[in-house]
N, C-alpha and C positions, 0 to 999 in steps of 0.2 A: 683307446685318451684312457689316462693314467685316474684311479679312481678321486677322487674328490669335486671328477669335470661334468660326473654324470649320477655319484652316488655312490658308481657298483663296481668291481673288479670287471680288467675285462675280460674276455674269455681269446682262446686260445686262436678261433678265428679272427680277430678285432685283429690280433696284436698280428697274427699272418697278411690281414690285406694290408696293415698299413706295412711292415718291410718290405712290399710288392711293389708296394706308387711308392717310396721310397727308392728301392732297386729302379726302378724307372727310369727315376732321379741323376739316380747314382752313376746311370747309365751312359749316360749326358751329358752331367759333367767330368765324371775322373777321364775320359782322354782331353774335354780341353784345361782342365788344368794338370796333365802333362803335357801340353803346349804352353805354357804359361806358366812364368813365372811373377808373378802379383801377391803379393804381399797377405793379403785379401786370402787367396788361394791356400796358399799355405796353412792360418786358421781352417781351414772348413776345411781341410781334411784333412788337422792335428784332431777336429773334431767332435769325425768320425769313424777315425781310429779309438780311438780316447770310449767314443759310446762300443763298435766293438770288442774289445776290449772288456767294457761293465758286463756284457749281455752274457760273453763267452764265463766273467769273474763267478754271475749268477745262475749261471746255468752249473756250473763248477762245484760252489756251492751248494745247491741245493742237492746235487746227487751221491757228494763228498768225494769227490774229487778235487785235488791239489789244483790248483788257479796257476795258469799254462800263456805265457806271452804270445798273442797271438799273431801268428808273420803276418811281415807287410811282402804284401803280391803283387805290388807296384797296384799303383788306381784304378788300370782298367777291372783290376777281379776286388774290386770295393761292393759294387753291387752284391756280387755273388756271398762274398763272405762277409755281406751284411744279412741274404737272405737264408743263410745255414746256421750263422749263429742265433735267428735272431729261430731258429724252427730248436735247435738245441732247447733258447727258454720256455719257450713255449711248450715246446714237448714231457716240458718235466710236469705241465697241466700246475704249479703250485705258485695261489696268487699272486704271497710276495714279489717270486719270479716273477706273473704274466707283470705284474706294476707298472717293474721296476726297466722289464721293454721297455713296455707301454711311454713310461718314463722319456727312455735312451731314445725309443722313436720320434714321441713330441717334442724333446728337445733337436733334436737334430733336421727334420719338417720345416720349423722354424729359424731356424741359423739358414734352408739354402732355399 
């Protein structure tokens, strides 16, 4: 959970657990979104992709690496991408990056 809700920065474990729970949800939603063409589904997918990019950007900035576009690997891969990018961000151990990751995950969880 982001700073402000408990007054403390989240730790790597909390962020990883939140990502695992959200990834479980995406494993159900990704295939569902792949079989439908509802406008709301497209909005959810766009939100997930934006969240993935935020995670990647936060990790890259903290490690002094250039920012790169997160590839679109399809709807079935969203959960795996979320886990990998969250682990990259959480692995930095930096409170600001952990906060950003927790904020991204909380925002996505609320959308779904």
